[in-house]
N, C-alpha and C positions, 0 to 999 in steps of 0.2 A: 504494498499499499503505498503510494507517494504521499509525502506529508505536504500540505499545503501551506504554503508562509501567508502569514496574516496578512491582509490588506491586498494581497494580489488579484482578487475579483475585483476590488472597487477600481485599483488602478489601469487593469486591463478593460475593464468597461468604461472607463473614463476615455482610454485611448480609441476603445470603439466608437464611441459618440462624437469626438471629437474628429476623426479620420472622415466618419460617415457624412457630418456636417459638412466638411468640405466638399463633397460632391458637387453640390449647387454651383456654389461660387466657381468651383474650378471648371464647371461646363458653362456657366455664363461668361467666362475670361475667354474662354476657348472658341466660342463664337466670336466676341468681341475683337480677338485677334485674326480669326478668318475674315471677317468683314473687312477689318483694317489691311490685312495684306492684298485684298482684291482691289480695294479701293488706291492703295500705295503702287500696286501693279500698274491700275491705268493713269495715275498722275506721274509712273516713269515713263509710260509710253508718249504720255502728253507733251512731257519734259524735252525727251528724245526729239519730237517732231519740231519743238520750238528751240533748241539748243544751237547755239552758235559754233559751229566747230572751227577751232583755230589751229592751224598745224603750226609745227615750228618755224618753216619758212615764213609764215606772214607776222610771225612775232620778230623774226630776223631783220624783216624789211620795216617793219615798226620801229625798232631800236636804231635803223641805219637812220631813217627819215629824224628822228630823235636828235642824233648825234651831228645831223647838219643844220638842224634849224639855226635859224640866227638871233631871234628873239623869242619872249614869253608868250607874246602873241600869236607867234608861227608856231610855236609847242604846242599852243592850246588846239588849233587848228588840226595838228596832225593828230592830237589825242582824239577830237571831236571827229574827225573822219576815221579813224581806224575801225577796222571790223571786229570789235571786240563787244564783250557785253557792256550794257549800259552802267551795272555797277561797279565794272573796271574802268571805265572812262569817268565815273564821278570821283572815284578816288586819285586817278592821276590827275584830273582837272583840280581836285583840291589841292594835292601837293604842287602843281605847276602855279599856281595863284599864290601860293606863300612865297612872295620874294620877300617879306619883310623878315623873314626866318634866316640864320645862318645854318652853316651844312651840318651841323648837329641838331640842332631843333628841328629842321626840317627830315633827319633821318629818324630821330624819336618818332615824331608824327606819323611815318611812312611805316616804321615799324607797328606801332598802336592801330594804324588802320587795317594793317594785313592781319595781325591777332584780332580786331573785330571780326573780320571775314572768315578766319579758322573756329572760332565760336560759334559763329552761324551755321558753318558747315559741320560741327562736333554735334548741335544741338538738332540738324536736318536729319545727321544718321543716328540719334541717339534712339529715336523710336523704333527703327526697324530693327536695331543691334538688341533693343530688351526683349523684341517678339522672336528674334534668331534664337536667342539665349533660353527664354522663357517657355515658347510656345512648346517645345518637345519635352519639357520638364513638365508641364500640364497635363500632356497629353497621359505621362506615365502615370503623374498622380491619379488622371481617371480611368488608367488601366487598372491599377492595384486596388483603388479604392472599392469598386462593386465587387470585385473577387473574392474579398473576405465573406459578406453575405453569400455569395453565389456557391461558394463549396461549404458553407455553413448548410445551406439548404440542398446541396448535393447529399449531404450526410444523413436528411431527413428522407430523401428520395425526391426532392421536388426537381424534377428535370428542370421544369417551366422559368422559375425563377435563376436557375441558373444559366438557362440560355438567354435570358434576357440581361444578366450580368455581365457575359461575354460580349452581347452585341454592344451594350454601353462602352464597356471595356475598349473593343475594337474601333470604334466610332471616335472615341478621344485620343485614341492614339494617332490615327490619320487624321483627323484634323489639326492635331497640335504639331505632327510631324509636316505636314503640307503647309500650316503657315510659318513654321519657323524656315522650309526653305524658300517660300515663296521672297521673306523679308530678307534673307540671306543673299538671293540673287538680288534683290534692290539695294540692298545696302553697298554689296561688293560694285555694281557697275554704278553708283551713285559716287562711291569712294573715288572711284578711278576719274570719273569726269571732275570733281569737286577738287583732287589733288592736280589735275591738270591747270584748272581755273586757279587755283594758287600758285602754281609754278609760273605760270604766266604772267601774273599779276605780281610778283615778286620779282620778276625779270624786268617788266615795264617800268617798276618803280624804282629800280636802282638804275635803268636808265635816266629819268625823271631828276633823279638824285644827282648823275654823273652828269646832267647838262648844267647844272646851277655850279657844281664844283671845275668847270673848266673856267 
């Protein structure tokens, strides 16, 4: 006869109540995640169609034009006519207009403006990164939570309850992995786009700073 440790039944019952009470929140979060993943995928397609593709050769040409500019007004015209994003133009124009600043002050401003863009990029990728990591975890939780009552029902011969538990377990697993996979793809593609955006902005801002140092 196996001796029962006092309080074990209470603790295991409490754990069971807690785990079973998490099933509904897990399912709700999974539904939110999969809806968000679909919306984000649509946003990625829309962003792709409207995105300015700026090859390295074009950045090289813009830098060459900046290096040959003879005045700040001409520099502003080059920035305004450049085939880059409106936000990049705004940042570069802001640097070009700061004629009252010395080189160190202008460099500090450039770093801060670029850091602000990096913060925006991190914030844009943060949500999809969360879904990438948490989606499969919620799917695993949705798999394990209903299996406890399902196995208990199997012990009493209730096949229907076990079948329902298995259906819920498989559905939550599929939804969690699907949401995580879509979010991962979106995050990777956007990360590559934003890295190129920041690299171009950094190169062009250095060119503008170099214009005032000459």
